[in-house]
N, C-alpha and C positions, 0 to 999 in steps of 0.2 A: 802845054801841060796845065793841069788843073791847079787852082790855087792852094788846095789843101796839099796837094803832092809838093808843091813848091815850098810851102811852109814846112813840111815834114822833112824833105831833103836838106832844105837849108838849115833847120836846127840841128839836124844830125851833123852836117859838115861843120857848122859853127862850133858845136861842143867838142868834136874830134879835133879841130884845129886849135882851138883855145886851150884844151888839155895838152896838146903837143907843145904848144908855145910855154905853158906854165910849168909842166912836168919835165920837159925835155932837158933843161940844164940840170934838174934834180937827179935825172938818171943819166947824167953825163952823154947825152946824145950830141952835145956840141964838141966834145973831145975826139970824134971820129976823125979819120984823116981828112983833109981839107975839101975835096969835092963832095964828100958824103955829108959831112955837116952842113954844108951849103944847101945841098939838095933836100935834106930833111927840113931845115929851116924855111926853104922856099916853098915845099909842099905844105907845110903846117900854115904858113901865112896865106897861101893861096886858098887853103880849105876854109880858113877863118873868114877871109874876105868873100869869097863865093858864098858861103853859107849865110853870112849877113846880108849880102844882096839878095839872095833867093828868099830869106824869111821876110825882109822888108817888101819885096815884090808880092810875095803870097799875101801878106797882110792887106797890102793896098788893094790887090784884085779881090780879096775878099770883103773888103769894106764897099766897093762898088757893086 
């Protein structure tokens, strides 16, 4: 994958994940029945973490 594509995809995933983590409790996404609230939280954390890793990887690749 090209560095600019990694940076773009990582930033989008990071923004979506962070918004889900921040706005999730505000919109009561944590009050779903137990398996669904876990799944939403898991994917929000996974998206934020993967987005951060892809963004940093794209920045490092563009630096080289």
